[in-house]
BATI-898014 format. One record per residue (C-alpha): residue number from 0; x, y, z; chain. Coordinates in nm, 4 decimals. Each point is the difference from the previous one (the first is absolute). Layout:
{i NUM; xx X; yy Y; zz Z; ch A}
...
END
This chain:
{i 0; xx 0.0128; yy -0.0277; zz -0.0029; ch A}
{i 1; xx 0.2539; yy 0.2884; zz 0.0950; ch A}
{i 2; xx 0.1684; yy -0.0561; zz -0.3443; ch A}
{i 3; xx -0.3193; yy 0.0232; zz -0.1822; ch A}
{i 4; xx -0.0546; yy 0.3519; zz 0.1944; ch A}
{i 5; xx 0.3706; yy 0.1156; zz -0.0944; ch A}
{i 6; xx -0.0957; yy -0.1255; zz -0.3618; ch A}
{i 7; xx -0.2712; yy 0.2032; zz -0.0545; ch A}
{i 8; xx 0.1616; yy 0.2962; zz 0.2386; ch A}
{i 9; xx 0.2665; yy -0.0218; zz -0.2797; ch A}
{i 10; xx -0.2139; yy 0.0202; zz -0.2944; ch A}
{i 11; xx -0.1771; yy 0.2802; zz 0.1137; ch A}
{i 12; xx 0.3095; yy 0.1882; zz 0.0912; ch A}
{i 13; xx 0.0988; yy 0.1363; zz -0.3365; ch A}
{i 14; xx 0.0096; yy 0.4007; zz -0.0300; ch A}
{i 15; xx -0.0708; yy 0.2282; zz -0.3057; ch A}
{i 16; xx 0.3268; yy 0.1310; zz -0.1318; ch A}
{i 17; xx 0.1273; yy 0.3284; zz 0.1788; ch A}
{i 18; xx -0.1181; yy 0.3152; zz -0.1161; ch A}
{i 19; xx -0.3210; yy -0.1359; zz -0.1836; ch A}
{i 20; xx -0.3353; yy 0.1379; zz 0.0323; ch A}
{i 21; xx -0.3109; yy -0.1659; zz 0.0914; ch A}
{i 22; xx -0.0436; yy -0.3760; zz -0.0147; ch A}
{i 23; xx -0.1882; yy -0.0345; zz -0.3512; ch A}
{i 24; xx -0.2262; yy -0.2682; zz -0.0970; ch A}
{i 25; xx 0.3136; yy -0.2175; zz -0.1512; ch A}
{i 26; xx 0.1837; yy 0.0184; zz 0.3262; ch A}
{i 27; xx -0.3021; yy -0.1263; zz 0.1822; ch A}
{i 28; xx -0.0381; yy -0.2773; zz -0.2538; ch A}
{i 29; xx 0.3336; yy -0.1060; zz 0.0769; ch A}
{i 30; xx -0.0680; yy -0.0032; zz 0.3693; ch A}
{i 31; xx -0.2603; yy -0.2340; zz -0.0951; ch A}
{i 32; xx 0.2115; yy -0.2225; zz -0.2017; ch A}
{i 33; xx 0.2621; yy -0.0167; zz 0.2957; ch A}
{i 34; xx -0.3115; yy -0.1469; zz 0.2210; ch A}
{i 35; xx -0.0873; yy -0.2439; zz -0.2680; ch A}
{i 36; xx 0.2356; yy -0.3036; zz 0.1496; ch A}
{i 37; xx -0.2358; yy 0.0362; zz 0.3137; ch A}
{i 38; xx -0.2943; yy -0.1168; zz -0.1507; ch A}
{i 39; xx 0.0428; yy -0.3449; zz 0.0092; ch A}
{i 40; xx -0.0116; yy -0.2203; zz 0.3300; ch A}
{i 41; xx 0.3146; yy 0.0243; zz 0.2080; ch A}
{i 42; xx 0.1143; yy -0.0094; zz 0.3487; ch A}
{i 43; xx -0.2007; yy 0.1991; zz 0.1974; ch A}
{i 44; xx -0.2627; yy 0.0186; zz -0.2512; ch A}
{i 45; xx -0.3663; yy -0.1593; zz 0.0379; ch A}
{i 46; xx 0.0053; yy 0.0741; zz -0.4195; ch A}
{i 47; xx -0.1837; yy 0.2393; zz -0.2206; ch A}
{i 48; xx -0.3990; yy 0.0220; zz 0.0723; ch A}
{i 49; xx -0.2687; yy 0.2069; zz -0.1357; ch A}
{i 50; xx -0.1927; yy 0.1964; zz 0.2052; ch A}
{i 51; xx -0.2890; yy 0.2868; zz 0.0267; ch A}
{i 52; xx 0.2054; yy 0.3513; zz 0.0784; ch A}
{i 53; xx -0.2565; yy 0.0559; zz 0.2669; ch A}
{i 54; xx 0.1232; yy -0.3356; zz 0.1902; ch A}
{i 55; xx 0.2999; yy 0.1923; zz 0.1326; ch A}
{i 56; xx 0.0650; yy 0.2596; zz 0.2479; ch A}
{i 57; xx 0.3025; yy 0.2501; zz -0.0759; ch A}
{i 58; xx 0.2730; yy -0.0629; zz 0.2576; ch A}
{i 59; xx 0.0588; yy 0.3203; zz 0.2158; ch A}
{i 60; xx 0.3454; yy -0.0026; zz -0.0442; ch A}
{i 61; xx 0.0100; yy 0.0799; zz -0.3908; ch A}
{i 62; xx 0.1038; yy 0.3557; zz -0.0614; ch A}
{i 63; xx -0.2433; yy 0.0839; zz -0.3076; ch A}
{i 64; xx -0.2766; yy 0.2058; zz 0.0636; ch A}
{i 65; xx -0.2959; yy -0.2290; zz -0.1133; ch A}
{i 66; xx -0.2733; yy 0.2935; zz -0.0080; ch A}
{i 67; xx 0.2700; yy 0.1517; zz -0.2454; ch A}
{i 68; xx -0.0459; yy -0.2766; zz -0.2497; ch A}
{i 69; xx -0.1941; yy 0.1232; zz -0.3155; ch A}
{i 70; xx -0.1672; yy -0.1526; zz -0.2844; ch A}
{i 71; xx 0.1933; yy 0.3025; zz -0.2106; ch A}
{i 72; xx 0.3285; yy -0.0710; zz 0.1965; ch A}
{i 73; xx -0.0459; yy -0.3672; zz -0.0838; ch A}
{i 74; xx -0.1167; yy 0.0314; zz -0.3617; ch A}
{i 75; xx 0.2729; yy -0.1485; zz -0.1473; ch A}
{i 76; xx 0.0117; yy -0.3191; zz 0.2479; ch A}
{i 77; xx -0.3528; yy -0.0127; zz -0.0509; ch A}
{i 78; xx 0.0094; yy -0.0385; zz -0.4109; ch A}
{i 79; xx 0.3190; yy -0.2541; zz 0.0710; ch A}
{i 80; xx -0.2115; yy -0.2201; zz 0.2123; ch A}
{i 81; xx -0.3322; yy 0.0223; zz -0.1663; ch A}
{i 82; xx 0.1977; yy -0.0991; zz -0.3421; ch A}
{i 83; xx 0.1840; yy -0.3052; zz 0.1425; ch A}
{i 84; xx -0.3085; yy -0.1092; zz 0.1961; ch A}
{i 85; xx 0.1662; yy 0.0436; zz 0.3554; ch A}
{i 86; xx 0.2860; yy 0.1318; zz 0.1929; ch A}
{i 87; xx 0.2990; yy -0.2031; zz -0.1788; ch A}
{i 88; xx 0.2034; yy 0.0572; zz 0.3195; ch A}
{i 89; xx -0.1752; yy -0.0897; zz 0.3046; ch A}
{i 90; xx -0.0398; yy 0.1914; zz 0.3240; ch A}
{i 91; xx 0.1582; yy -0.1342; zz 0.3137; ch A}
{i 92; xx -0.2124; yy -0.0943; zz 0.2963; ch A}
{i 93; xx 0.0395; yy -0.1647; zz 0.2980; ch A}
{i 94; xx -0.3042; yy -0.1898; zz 0.1930; ch A}
{i 95; xx -0.2124; yy 0.2313; zz 0.2503; ch A}
{i 96; xx -0.0213; yy -0.1345; zz 0.3671; ch A}
{i 97; xx -0.2795; yy -0.2437; zz 0.0920; ch A}
{i 98; xx -0.3503; yy 0.2340; zz 0.0687; ch A}
{i 99; xx 0.0936; yy 0.2453; zz -0.2419; ch A}
{i 100; xx -0.2634; yy 0.1282; zz -0.2602; ch A}
{i 101; xx 0.1966; yy -0.0429; zz -0.3246; ch A}
{i 102; xx 0.2725; yy -0.3112; zz -0.0255; ch A}
{i 103; xx 0.2782; yy 0.1928; zz -0.1551; ch A}
{i 104; xx 0.2279; yy 0.2833; zz 0.1072; ch A}
{i 105; xx 0.1655; yy 0.2147; zz -0.3111; ch A}
{i 106; xx 0.3599; yy 0.0686; zz 0.0614; ch A}
{i 107; xx 0.1084; yy 0.0944; zz -0.3769; ch A}
{i 108; xx -0.2243; yy 0.0976; zz -0.2924; ch A}
{i 109; xx -0.2657; yy 0.2520; zz 0.0845; ch A}
{i 110; xx 0.0064; yy 0.1683; zz -0.3401; ch A}
{i 111; xx -0.0817; yy -0.3696; zz -0.1322; ch A}
{i 112; xx -0.2471; yy -0.0392; zz 0.2254; ch A}
{i 113; xx -0.1874; yy 0.3188; zz -0.0401; ch A}
{i 114; xx 0.0206; yy -0.0342; zz -0.3519; ch A}
{i 115; xx -0.1813; yy -0.3389; zz 0.0070; ch A}
{i 116; xx -0.2183; yy 0.0885; zz 0.2327; ch A}
{i 117; xx -0.0825; yy 0.3199; zz -0.2195; ch A}
{i 118; xx -0.0642; yy -0.2101; zz -0.2825; ch A}
{i 119; xx -0.1989; yy -0.2640; zz 0.1373; ch A}
{i 120; xx -0.2611; yy 0.3137; zz 0.0585; ch A}
{i 121; xx 0.0728; yy 0.1256; zz -0.3433; ch A}
{i 122; xx -0.1327; yy -0.2578; zz -0.2577; ch A}
{i 123; xx 0.2484; yy -0.3115; zz 0.1220; ch A}
{i 124; xx -0.1629; yy -0.1445; zz 0.2781; ch A}
{i 125; xx 0.1735; yy -0.3444; zz -0.0985; ch A}
{i 126; xx 0.3491; yy 0.1132; zz 0.0612; ch A}
{i 127; xx 0.2024; yy -0.1560; zz 0.3091; ch A}
{i 128; xx 0.3124; yy 0.1198; zz 0.1845; ch A}
{i 129; xx 0.2716; yy -0.2275; zz -0.0297; ch A}
{i 130; xx 0.1838; yy -0.0028; zz 0.3127; ch A}
{i 131; xx 0.2881; yy -0.2052; zz 0.1615; ch A}
{i 132; xx -0.0124; yy -0.0586; zz 0.3191; ch A}
{i 133; xx 0.3119; yy 0.0084; zz 0.2633; ch A}
{i 134; xx 0.0723; yy -0.0338; zz 0.3717; ch A}
{i 135; xx 0.1749; yy 0.3291; zz 0.0931; ch A}
{i 136; xx 0.0703; yy 0.1813; zz 0.3470; ch A}
{i 137; xx -0.1243; yy 0.3428; zz 0.0285; ch A}
{i 138; xx 0.3424; yy 0.1326; zz -0.0250; ch A}
{i 139; xx 0.0963; yy -0.2324; zz -0.3105; ch A}
{i 140; xx -0.3677; yy 0.1448; zz -0.1812; ch A}
{i 141; xx 0.1517; yy 0.3245; zz 0.0667; ch A}
{i 142; xx 0.3289; yy -0.0196; zz -0.1637; ch A}
{i 143; xx -0.2029; yy -0.1828; zz -0.2872; ch A}
{i 144; xx -0.2263; yy 0.2671; zz -0.0553; ch A}
{i 145; xx 0.2370; yy 0.3005; zz 0.0602; ch A}
{i 146; xx 0.2641; yy -0.1515; zz -0.2865; ch A}
{i 147; xx -0.2819; yy -0.0407; zz -0.2504; ch A}
{i 148; xx -0.1562; yy 0.3536; zz 0.0608; ch A}
{i 149; xx 0.3088; yy 0.2201; zz -0.0058; ch A}
{i 150; xx -0.0317; yy -0.0868; zz -0.4180; ch A}
{i 151; xx -0.3505; yy 0.1435; zz 0.0428; ch A}
{i 152; xx -0.0101; yy 0.3484; zz -0.1247; ch A}
{i 153; xx -0.3607; yy 0.0594; zz 0.1760; ch A}
{i 154; xx 0.0999; yy -0.0661; zz 0.3200; ch A}
{i 155; xx 0.0921; yy 0.3741; zz 0.1833; ch A}
{i 156; xx 0.3061; yy 0.0376; zz 0.2068; ch A}
{i 157; xx -0.2201; yy 0.0855; zz 0.2792; ch A}
{i 158; xx -0.2138; yy -0.3201; zz -0.0410; ch A}
{i 159; xx 0.3307; yy -0.1947; zz 0.0185; ch A}
{i 160; xx 0.1528; yy 0.1759; zz 0.2827; ch A}
{i 161; xx -0.3232; yy -0.0103; zz 0.2105; ch A}
{i 162; xx 0.0359; yy -0.3851; zz -0.0454; ch A}
{i 163; xx 0.3440; yy 0.0349; zz 0.1070; ch A}
{i 164; xx -0.0882; yy 0.1871; zz 0.2858; ch A}
{i 165; xx -0.2378; yy -0.2874; zz 0.1203; ch A}
{i 166; xx 0.1977; yy -0.2654; zz -0.0936; ch A}
{i 167; xx 0.2994; yy 0.0959; zz 0.2068; ch A}
{i 168; xx -0.1708; yy -0.0209; zz 0.3206; ch A}
{i 169; xx -0.2105; yy -0.2975; zz -0.1072; ch A}
{i 170; xx 0.2317; yy -0.2289; zz -0.1487; ch A}
{i 171; xx 0.3731; yy 0.1146; zz 0.1292; ch A}
{i 172; xx -0.0354; yy 0.1041; zz 0.3489; ch A}
{i 173; xx 0.0275; yy 0.3923; zz -0.0845; ch A}
{i 174; xx 0.3814; yy -0.0584; zz -0.1382; ch A}
{i 175; xx 0.0365; yy 0.1543; zz -0.2933; ch A}
{i 176; xx 0.3006; yy -0.1498; zz -0.0750; ch A}
{i 177; xx -0.1249; yy -0.3193; zz -0.0020; ch A}
{i 178; xx -0.2547; yy 0.1101; zz -0.2305; ch A}
{i 179; xx 0.2388; yy 0.1627; zz -0.2289; ch A}
{i 180; xx 0.1965; yy -0.2967; zz 0.0010; ch A}
{i 181; xx -0.3121; yy -0.2606; zz -0.0676; ch A}
{i 182; xx -0.1076; yy 0.2552; zz -0.3144; ch A}
{i 183; xx 0.3463; yy 0.0379; zz -0.1336; ch A}
{i 184; xx 0.0070; yy 0.3541; zz 0.0522; ch A}
{i 185; xx 0.2369; yy 0.2619; zz 0.1525; ch A}
{i 186; xx -0.1015; yy 0.0861; zz 0.3531; ch A}
{i 187; xx 0.0165; yy 0.3817; zz -0.1348; ch A}
{i 188; xx -0.2887; yy -0.1220; zz -0.2615; ch A}
{i 189; xx -0.1958; yy -0.1252; zz 0.2371; ch A}
{i 190; xx 0.0934; yy 0.3068; zz 0.2217; ch A}
{i 191; xx -0.1681; yy 0.2333; zz -0.2499; ch A}
{i 192; xx -0.3277; yy -0.2228; zz -0.0974; ch A}
{i 193; xx -0.0681; yy -0.0058; zz 0.3162; ch A}
{i 194; xx 0.0561; yy 0.4023; zz 0.0687; ch A}
{i 195; xx -0.2552; yy 0.0396; zz -0.2543; ch A}
{i 196; xx -0.2762; yy -0.2350; zz 0.1622; ch A}
{i 197; xx 0.0404; yy 0.2288; zz 0.3124; ch A}
{i 198; xx -0.0978; yy 0.3100; zz -0.1651; ch A}
{i 199; xx -0.2661; yy 0.1761; zz 0.1409; ch A}
{i 200; xx -0.3527; yy -0.0691; zz -0.1393; ch A}
{i 201; xx -0.0862; yy 0.3530; zz -0.0669; ch A}
{i 202; xx 0.3302; yy 0.0199; zz -0.2218; ch A}
{i 203; xx -0.1202; yy -0.2959; zz -0.1896; ch A}
{i 204; xx -0.3179; yy 0.1329; zz -0.0599; ch A}
{i 205; xx 0.1420; yy 0.3162; zz -0.0821; ch A}
{i 206; xx 0.1127; yy -0.1705; zz -0.3428; ch A}
{i 207; xx -0.2822; yy -0.0629; zz -0.3066; ch A}
{i 208; xx 0.0727; yy -0.3492; zz 0.0292; ch A}
{i 209; xx 0.1919; yy -0.2806; zz 0.2030; ch A}
{i 210; xx 0.1883; yy -0.0707; zz -0.3075; ch A}
{i 211; xx 0.1760; yy 0.3231; zz -0.0211; ch A}
{i 212; xx 0.1724; yy -0.0507; zz 0.3114; ch A}
{i 213; xx 0.3818; yy -0.0923; zz 0.0003; ch A}
{i 214; xx 0.2536; yy -0.1127; zz 0.2113; ch A}
{i 215; xx 0.2008; yy 0.3020; zz -0.0783; ch A}
{i 216; xx -0.2614; yy 0.2304; zz 0.1479; ch A}
{i 217; xx 0.0038; yy -0.1806; zz 0.3084; ch A}
{i 218; xx 0.3814; yy 0.0753; zz -0.0011; ch A}
{i 219; xx -0.0400; yy 0.3648; zz -0.0380; ch A}
{i 220; xx -0.2957; yy 0.0199; zz 0.2534; ch A}
{i 221; xx 0.0733; yy -0.2566; zz 0.3069; ch A}
{i 222; xx 0.2897; yy 0.2108; zz 0.1011; ch A}
{i 223; xx -0.2177; yy 0.2962; zz 0.0025; ch A}
{i 224; xx -0.2847; yy -0.1632; zz 0.2026; ch A}
{i 225; xx 0.2561; yy -0.1208; zz 0.2804; ch A}
{i 226; xx -0.0120; yy 0.3871; zz 0.1633; ch A}
{i 227; xx -0.3404; yy 0.0475; zz 0.1659; ch A}
{i 228; xx -0.0440; yy 0.3820; zz -0.1347; ch A}
{i 229; xx 0.0953; yy -0.1348; zz -0.3619; ch A}
{i 230; xx -0.2646; yy -0.2752; zz 0.0331; ch A}
{i 231; xx -0.2863; yy 0.1867; zz 0.0943; ch A}
{i 232; xx 0.0383; yy 0.2810; zz -0.2693; ch A}
{i 233; xx 0.0727; yy -0.3110; zz -0.2964; ch A}
{i 234; xx -0.3331; yy -0.1598; zz 0.1396; ch A}
{i 235; xx -0.2089; yy 0.3154; zz 0.0154; ch A}
{i 236; xx 0.1233; yy 0.0573; zz -0.3792; ch A}
{i 237; xx -0.0671; yy -0.3229; zz -0.0808; ch A}
{i 238; xx -0.3871; yy 0.0120; zz 0.1265; ch A}
{i 239; xx -0.0097; yy 0.3131; zz -0.1901; ch A}
{i 240; xx 0.0926; yy -0.1247; zz -0.3055; ch A}
{i 241; xx -0.1731; yy -0.3467; zz 0.0173; ch A}
{i 242; xx -0.3144; yy 0.2398; zz 0.0386; ch A}
{i 243; xx 0.0907; yy 0.1561; zz -0.3253; ch A}
{i 244; xx 0.0818; yy -0.3237; zz -0.1661; ch A}
{i 245; xx -0.3803; yy -0.0914; zz 0.1098; ch A}
{i 246; xx -0.1668; yy 0.3129; zz -0.1223; ch A}
{i 247; xx 0.1979; yy -0.0301; zz -0.3494; ch A}
{i 248; xx -0.1133; yy -0.4019; zz -0.0254; ch A}
{i 249; xx -0.3103; yy 0.1476; zz 0.0390; ch A}
{i 250; xx -0.0214; yy 0.2689; zz -0.2392; ch A}
{i 251; xx 0.1797; yy -0.2411; zz -0.2347; ch A}
{i 252; xx 0.3169; yy 0.2588; zz -0.0256; ch A}
{i 253; xx 0.3447; yy -0.0952; zz -0.0169; ch A}
{i 254; xx 0.1485; yy -0.1596; zz 0.2963; ch A}
{i 255; xx 0.3660; yy 0.1282; zz 0.1595; ch A}
{i 256; xx 0.2533; yy -0.1569; zz -0.1113; ch A}
{i 257; xx 0.2097; yy -0.2314; zz 0.2041; ch A}
{i 258; xx 0.3097; yy 0.2793; zz -0.0050; ch A}
{i 259; xx -0.2407; yy 0.2776; zz 0.0694; ch A}
{i 260; xx -0.1338; yy -0.1850; zz 0.2948; ch A}
{i 261; xx 0.3572; yy -0.0948; zz 0.1096; ch A}
{i 262; xx 0.1151; yy 0.3788; zz -0.0378; ch A}
{i 263; xx -0.2597; yy 0.1118; zz 0.2188; ch A}
{i 264; xx 0.0590; yy -0.2043; zz 0.2716; ch A}
{i 265; xx 0.3773; yy 0.0339; zz 0.0237; ch A}
{i 266; xx -0.0830; yy 0.3789; zz 0.0017; ch A}
{i 267; xx -0.2674; yy -0.0148; zz 0.2738; ch A}
{i 268; xx 0.3034; yy -0.1969; zz 0.2254; ch A}
{i 269; xx 0.2488; yy 0.3418; zz -0.0538; ch A}
{i 270; xx -0.0225; yy 0.2718; zz 0.2807; ch A}
{i 271; xx -0.1914; yy 0.2780; zz -0.1775; ch A}
{i 272; xx 0.1111; yy 0.3774; zz 0.0564; ch A}
{i 273; xx -0.1356; yy 0.1448; zz 0.2767; ch A}
{i 274; xx -0.2019; yy 0.3768; zz -0.0566; ch A}
{i 275; xx -0.0877; yy 0.2294; zz 0.2798; ch A}
{i 276; xx -0.3858; yy -0.0096; zz 0.0454; ch A}
{i 277; xx 0.0018; yy -0.3279; zz -0.2260; ch A}
{i 278; xx -0.2094; yy -0.2929; zz 0.1311; ch A}
{i 279; xx 0.1698; yy -0.3564; zz 0.0649; ch A}
{i 280; xx -0.3086; yy -0.2794; zz -0.0001; ch A}
{i 281; xx 0.0031; yy -0.2285; zz 0.2572; ch A}
{i 282; xx -0.1077; yy -0.3386; zz -0.0638; ch A}
{i 283; xx -0.1273; yy -0.2857; zz 0.1829; ch A}
{i 284; xx -0.1867; yy -0.3113; zz -0.0734; ch A}
{i 285; xx 0.0157; yy 0.1061; zz -0.3917; ch A}
{i 286; xx -0.1884; yy 0.3568; zz 0.1071; ch A}
{i 287; xx 0.0937; yy 0.3432; zz 0.0750; ch A}
{i 288; xx -0.0388; yy 0.0267; zz 0.3867; ch A}
{i 289; xx 0.1778; yy 0.3681; zz 0.0280; ch A}
{i 290; xx 0.2620; yy 0.2022; zz -0.1410; ch A}
{i 291; xx 0.3450; yy 0.1479; zz 0.1213; ch A}
{i 292; xx 0.0514; yy 0.3879; zz -0.1395; ch A}
{i 293; xx 0.3834; yy 0.1197; zz 0.0416; ch A}
{i 294; xx 0.0799; yy 0.3199; zz 0.1332; ch A}
{i 295; xx 0.2790; yy 0.2328; zz 0.0357; ch A}
{i 296; xx 0.3427; yy -0.1331; zz 0.1438; ch A}
{i 297; xx -0.1036; yy -0.3394; zz -0.0375; ch A}
{i 298; xx -0.3040; yy -0.0191; zz 0.2302; ch A}
{i 299; xx -0.2981; yy -0.2755; zz -0.0988; ch A}
{i 300; xx -0.3564; yy 0.0915; zz 0.0595; ch A}
{i 301; xx -0.2248; yy -0.3194; zz 0.0307; ch A}
{i 302; xx -0.3819; yy -0.0179; zz -0.0525; ch A}
{i 303; xx -0.1891; yy -0.3526; zz 0.0319; ch A}
{i 304; xx -0.3422; yy -0.1304; zz -0.0191; ch A}
{i 305; xx 0.0303; yy -0.3348; zz 0.1999; ch A}
{i 306; xx -0.2949; yy -0.2331; zz 0.0302; ch A}
{i 307; xx -0.1013; yy -0.1665; zz 0.3260; ch A}
{i 308; xx 0.1266; yy -0.3653; zz -0.1797; ch A}
{i 309; xx 0.3172; yy 0.1174; zz -0.1341; ch A}
{i 310; xx 0.3161; yy -0.1937; zz 0.0407; ch A}
{i 311; xx 0.2180; yy 0.2217; zz 0.2631; ch A}
{i 312; xx 0.3051; yy -0.1995; zz -0.0588; ch A}
{i 313; xx -0.0042; yy 0.0471; zz -0.3824; ch A}
{i 314; xx -0.1005; yy 0.3700; zz 0.0761; ch A}
{i 315; xx 0.2864; yy 0.0220; zz 0.2070; ch A}
{i 316; xx 0.2252; yy -0.1352; zz -0.2935; ch A}
{i 317; xx -0.1571; yy 0.1986; zz -0.2729; ch A}
{i 318; xx 0.0571; yy 0.3558; zz 0.2001; ch A}
{i 319; xx 0.3824; yy -0.1355; zz 0.0521; ch A}
{i 320; xx 0.0381; yy -0.0699; zz -0.3827; ch A}
{i 321; xx -0.1595; yy 0.3296; zz -0.0961; ch A}
{i 322; xx 0.2308; yy 0.2024; zz 0.2411; ch A}
{i 323; xx 0.3132; yy -0.2016; zz -0.1359; ch A}
{i 324; xx -0.1007; yy 0.0808; zz -0.3315; ch A}
{i 325; xx -0.0189; yy 0.3739; zz 0.0471; ch A}
{i 326; xx 0.3120; yy -0.0197; zz 0.1928; ch A}
{i 327; xx 0.1461; yy -0.1470; zz -0.3363; ch A}
{i 328; xx -0.1509; yy 0.1535; zz -0.2661; ch A}
{i 329; xx 0.1787; yy 0.2435; zz -0.1936; ch A}
{i 330; xx -0.1296; yy 0.3680; zz 0.0982; ch A}
{i 331; xx -0.1071; yy 0.2062; zz -0.3068; ch A}
{i 332; xx 0.1458; yy 0.3554; zz -0.0112; ch A}
END
């Protein structure tokens, strides 16, 4: 069994040539060809079977965003499966525990399962999903799904990063070096991905789509988010951007580009010039709770509007950040 797993992982471990763009359909076809040897019975396999797509639940360790699969996004695969009368390369499943509502658990092949299911509901009810039943542990299944999905252009960096964040605790006892070794990644590569997964949700929502978020953005924003005063300003600006994006979407307007969003978040982190008599907003819990007004000789007048249920610890933290920001900000002539 261990050799069988190693063989599958080795088959899926091919990476596209360095410097190439998104994986095209030809490359996806070549990936399927590398999986072809495992369609026959072998050690650790119960052989290829035909099942209905709804007979398998999707394993929760899979990095793919299942709701993100659409007929348009899977069109070429749907057409290929339709013309060939089924999925030529089987999905990988394992048996669900006794008492589960479905007999199988899908480990690899979400797009193929989606395509067959779509065809079942659109004129091809007779079509079945070819599946290879294997016996893998959760950690082995995670490695298998991860290595295959690295070649898929339609899995966002954020989805992959969040699956890693979940996996490092679930499968590797919170030890990043163990996970990096198991996935054949450097520690720095894994750290950068985990940093992306840890971006505040407000920052994620500031971008038009999750697909736009990149590891390189978190490399810019993460150091800025470590300072409490900068973090508060970035999150406040991210909320403002998110509201603007929603308004643009409702009106059918052009959404703000990733470069624009990133520039605004970086700018928000920087100390703003202080002008005598100019208000500095005090933000807590995403709302403006008061203002600070610089005065002569470095003085600072603070006005607050505090509700009865306000978090005093957060309020004091925001006051401290405002004072620090006022001291650090350059003074306008």
